[in-house]
C-alpha positions in Angstrom: -0.1 0.1 0.0 1.3 3.5 -1.0 1.9 6.2 1.5 0.1 9.4 0.6 1.8 12.8 0.6 0.5 16.3 0.5 2.9 18.8 -1.2 2.5 22.4 -0.2 4.6 25.0 -2.0 3.8 28.3 -3.8 6.1 27.5 -6.7 4.4 25.3 -9.3 7.7 24.2 -10.7 8.9 22.9 -7.2 5.5 21.1 -6.8 6.0 19.5 -10.2 9.6 18.5 -9.4 8.6 16.9 -6.1 5.6 15.2 -7.7 8.0 13.7 -10.4 10.2 12.4 -7.8 7.3 10.8 -5.9 5.8 9.3 -9.1 9.1 7.4 -9.6 8.8 5.9 -6.2 6.7 2.8 -6.0 5.7 3.0 -2.4 4.7 6.7 -2.4 2.1 8.8 -4.1 1.0 12.5 -4.0 -2.6 12.8 -3.0 -2.9 16.6 -2.9 -1.1 19.7 -3.9 -1.5 23.2 -2.2 -0.2 26.5 -3.3 -0.8 28.6 -0.2 -0.9 28.1 3.5 -4.6 28.1 3.7 -5.1 25.5 1.1 -2.3 23.4 2.9 -4.2 23.5 6.2 -7.5 22.7 4.6 -6.1 19.7 2.7 -4.4 18.4 5.8 -7.5 18.4 7.7 -9.7 16.9 5.0 -7.5 14.7 2.8 -6.4 11.3 4.1 -2.6 11.4 4.0 0.5 10.1 5.8 2.8 13.1 5.4 2.7 16.9 4.7 5.7 18.3 2.8 5.3 22.1 3.7 7.3 25.2 2.5 8.2 27.5 5.2 7.3 30.7 3.3 3.7 30.3 2.1 1.2 32.9 0.8 -1.9 33.8 3.0 -0.6 31.7 5.9 3.0 30.9 6.7 4.1 27.2 7.2 4.7 27.9 10.8 1.1 29.1 11.3 -0.1 26.1 9.4 1.8 23.8 11.6 0.6 25.4 14.8 -3.1 25.4 13.6 -2.9 21.8 12.8 -1.4 20.9 16.2 -3.9 23.1 18.0 -6.7 21.3 16.2 -5.3 17.8 17.5 -4.1 16.8 14.0 -1.0 14.7 14.2 -0.2 14.3 10.6 3.5 14.4 10.3 5.1 17.4 8.8 8.4 17.7 6.9 9.4 21.4 6.2 10.9 21.9 2.9 12.8 25.3 2.5 15.5 27.3 0.8 16.4 29.0 4.1 19.2 27.8 6.5 18.1 25.2 9.0 19.7 27.1 11.9 17.0 29.8 11.6 14.1 27.5 11.8 14.8 23.9 13.2 14.7 24.7 17.0 11.3 26.4 16.5 9.5 24.1 14.2 10.8 21.1 16.2 9.4 22.7 19.3 6.1 23.4 17.4 5.6 19.7 16.5 7.3 19.2 13.1 8.9 15.9 12.3 11.6 17.1 10.0 13.4 19.7 7.9 15.2 19.4 4.5 16.7 22.0 2.2 15.3 22.6 -1.2 18.9 21.9 -2.5 18.9 18.4 -1.0 19.6 15.4 -3.3 16.7 13.3 -4.4 18.1 10.3 -2.2 18.3 12.5 0.9 14.7 13.7 0.3 13.4 10.2 0.0 15.4 9.1 3.1 13.8 11.9 5.1 10.3 11.0 3.8 10.8 7.4 4.7 12.3 8.0 8.1 9.4 10.1 9.1 6.9 7.7 7.8 8.6 5.1 10.0 7.8 7.2 13.0 11.1 8.9 13.4 12.3 12.6 12.9 14.7 14.0 10.3 16.6 17.1 11.2 19.9 18.3 10.0 22.8 18.9 12.3 22.9 22.5 13.4 25.9 24.9 13.8 23.9 26.7 16.5 25.5 26.4 20.0 24.0 23.5 21.9 23.4 25.7 25.0 21.1 28.1 23.1 17.4 27.7 24.2 14.7 27.9 21.6 13.3 30.7 23.8 16.5 32.7 23.3 16.3 35.7 20.8 18.8 35.4 17.9 20.6 38.6 18.0 23.0 38.0 15.2 22.3 36.0 12.0 25.1 35.4 9.4 22.7 36.2 6.5 21.8 39.7 7.8 23.6 42.9 7.4 24.5 45.0 10.4 21.7 47.5 9.6 19.2 44.7 9.1 20.1 43.4 12.5 19.6 46.9 14.0 16.2 47.0 12.5 15.4 43.5 13.6 16.2 44.1 17.2 14.0 47.2 17.1 11.1 45.2 15.7 11.4 42.5 18.2 11.2 45.3 20.9 7.8 46.3 19.2 9.3 49.8 18.3 7.1 51.7 15.7 8.6 52.2 12.3 8.7 56.0 12.8 10.7 55.6 16.0 13.1 53.1 14.5 13.7 55.6 11.7 14.5 58.4 14.3 16.7 56.1 16.4 18.8 54.9 13.4 18.9 58.2 11.6 17.2 56.9 8.4 13.9 57.5 6.6 10.7 55.6 7.5 10.7 54.4 3.9 14.1 52.9 4.5 12.9 51.2 7.6 10.0 49.7 5.5 12.4 48.4 3.1 14.7 46.8 5.6 11.6 45.2 7.3 10.6 43.8 4.0 14.0 42.3 3.4 14.0 40.8 6.8 10.6 39.2 6.3 11.7 37.8 2.9 15.0 36.5 4.1 13.6 34.8 7.2 10.5 33.4 5.3 7.8 35.1 7.3 4.9 37.2 6.4 4.4 39.8 9.2 5.9 41.0 12.5 4.0 38.4 14.5 5.6 35.5 12.6 9.0 37.1 13.0 8.6 37.5 16.8 7.5 33.9 17.0 10.4 32.8 14.9 13.0 34.7 16.9 11.7 32.9 20.0 10.0 35.9 21.6 6.6 35.3 23.4 3.6 36.5 21.6 
């Protein structure tokens, strides 16, 4: 009997590529494809499946929000996050939220299939992290290697809840520049809004 997979990614070519890999695998099949977070959540709740392969950065509703909604609803469908972003930025948080795995979009086909099978067998699949072991998942990340010094300054202000106008005054830049830096941060970290950003960085809601 084949294991059913739901693929959730907002890039049609990525969905097509994953579907092709699954189609070549005798014991797996794609039972649904979602292109935004809302669709992913609905399908996960309504379609019989054994695994949800979920992109972190999804339109309408982020992958993190989808996972939290599913777990809050008591749905234990295993979730494998599939992302272009570095695992250090996500794994501690998605693992705490109830995900079963994380794999990069640059992973080889054999690694992807190994991750899928490991999770289907009741295990987890997470990459080794360079993050220091003593860091708690509730500890704010103050410096990320993918961020510029200015982006880190804006990030710290956003995490404190500082209004954009006040951030501009504090840093000596225009409000428009702050808006631009905020958008870059959201894009780089794969979140849609400040609430997701705060949650990702380990700050309480």
